[in-house]
N, C-alpha and C positions, 0 to 999 in steps of 0.2 A: 253472383252469389247464387248457390243452389238453395231452392227453398227447403226449409225443414220439414214441411209437411207436403205430400203430394196427394192430389185428388185423384181417386181411382174411379169414382162414379158420383153422380149427384142426382138426387130424386127430389122433385118438388112435392112437398107434402100438403101444402095449403097455400092458397092465394086469395087476396081480396083487393079492394083498390087502395089500401093503406100499406100492406106488406105481403111478402113472400117469405114462406118458411121452406127451408131446404135441409135435406139430411144428407151429408156427404160421407161416402166411404173414402177413408184416408189411410195413407201410408206414412208413418213417422221416419225420421232420418235413420233410426236404428233398425228399420224393416218391419216393425211391429204395425198391425193394421187396427183400425178403430173406426168410430163414427164421430162426425161433428155436426152439430146442428147450427144452421146459419139463418138469421133474419136478414132479408133485404128490405130496406126502406130508403126512400129518396133523402137527401139532405135536406135540412130545413134552417131556419133563422131564429135568433132570439134577439129581441130589441131591448135596449136600455133607453126609455124615454125620460130625459132629465130636463128639470126646469128649475133654475136656481139650485137650491139645496133640497130638491124634491125628486122623486122618481114615481113613475107611474106603474102600477102593478095590477095584475088581473087576479080574480079568485073565481075558481070554478070547482065543480064536483068531478072528482077523479074516481071513476068506476072501480078500477083495481084496488084503490085503497079504501073506497067506502066513505069518503070524506071530502070536504072542500079544502083547497090548497091555494096558498098565495105563491104566485109565480110572475115572471116576466112575461110580457107578451111574446109569443112564439108560435111557430107553425111551418106547414109546407102546403104546397098546392099539388095534390095528387093528380089533377087534370092538367097541369102545366108543369111537368118536372124539370123541363129545360128552361124555365124562367130564370132570369139573371137574379142572383141573390138580393141585390139592392132594391129590385122591383118587388121582389117577395117580401122583403123587410118592410117597404112602404105600405104595401097591401095589407099584411098582418097587422101592422100598427093600427092603420084605419079600421080594419075590420073589428079588432078586438077592443081597441080604446076609443075609437072615433076621431084620433088624432092624426094630423099631417104634420110631417117633419119638414121644416125649411132646410135642414141639413142631416144628412145620415153620414156617418163615419165609420168605416169598417175597423173594428176592434181586433178581430182575429178569428181563427177556425180552430175548432176542436172536434175530437171524436167522442161520440155518446158512450158507446159501450163495445170497446173493440174486441171483447172477449166473445161475442156472439154476432157482431154486426160491423159493417164498414161504414155506417150512417155517421156523418158528421153535421156540424152546425156552423153557420157564419154568425158572427156576433155584430151586432151594429148599435152605435150610439146615436140615438135621435135628438136633435135639439131644434130650437126655434119653432116650438110647437104651436099649432093653432087646432081648435076642435070643430070638427064637422058632424060627427054622429057615428055611433057604431052600426056595423052592417054584419051581425053574427051569422055563421053557418049554422045549420040545424043541429050539428054536434055540439054546438057552443051555447045552446039555451041554458040561461040561468048564470052565464059568465057575467061578472061586474068588473069595472075598472074604477081605480081611485089612486089618488096621489098621497104619497106619505114621504116623511122626511128620509133623506138618504141614510142618515144615522139610524133611523128606526129600522130600516131595511137590513143593515148590518146586524143590529141588536136581534132581529127575528132570526136571522142565520145562525148567530151565536147561541141563541136559545133553543135551536133545534125546531123552531116554527116554520121555518123555510127549509124544505128538504128536497126540493127539486134541483138535481145536481146541475142541470143546465143553467138555471138561474143563478145558483151560487158561483158556478164557474164563471160565467160571464160578468157578473157584478165584480168578483175579486180580480179577474184580468183587467177590467177597465180600471179598478182602483190601482193596481200595480203599475199601470201605464199613466198614472195621474190624470186620468181623463174624467174622473168623478172624485168627489170628496168623501 
């Protein structure tokens, strides 16, 4: 199948350790030309740490929003982009919540924002949890973790108080697969 859009040229506009911003000159299937901005980022993981009828969440300040948000633990390792997703999930869970999972189950894989990036994320259900202690990165100063009832997490989504699309999608996919109540 022929691509509907062909890249004529690509220019790197900006790069840091977390992302690359490119501007591509493109040609559409009808022959017209234009530009397309693309953000390149490594895939990441999101973890649903569950214990009985509870789920562990993190709360942290999100600079672009100017407020603290409630989310599921998630992240990537910019310095180890080829790390296995299950190792990344175990590492991020420990880093952000201080928890070690006796069992990690892969729930699925989703794309984050395919209108401007190919970045995706692996979703893991973590169970048989034990606490070891948080080990936050410098970028995570002020991040807190706590346990809430699973039904409360759903209520917060429905009330518009959990707005992180990754957390919402991961939770709803796990529920759809009957992995959590």
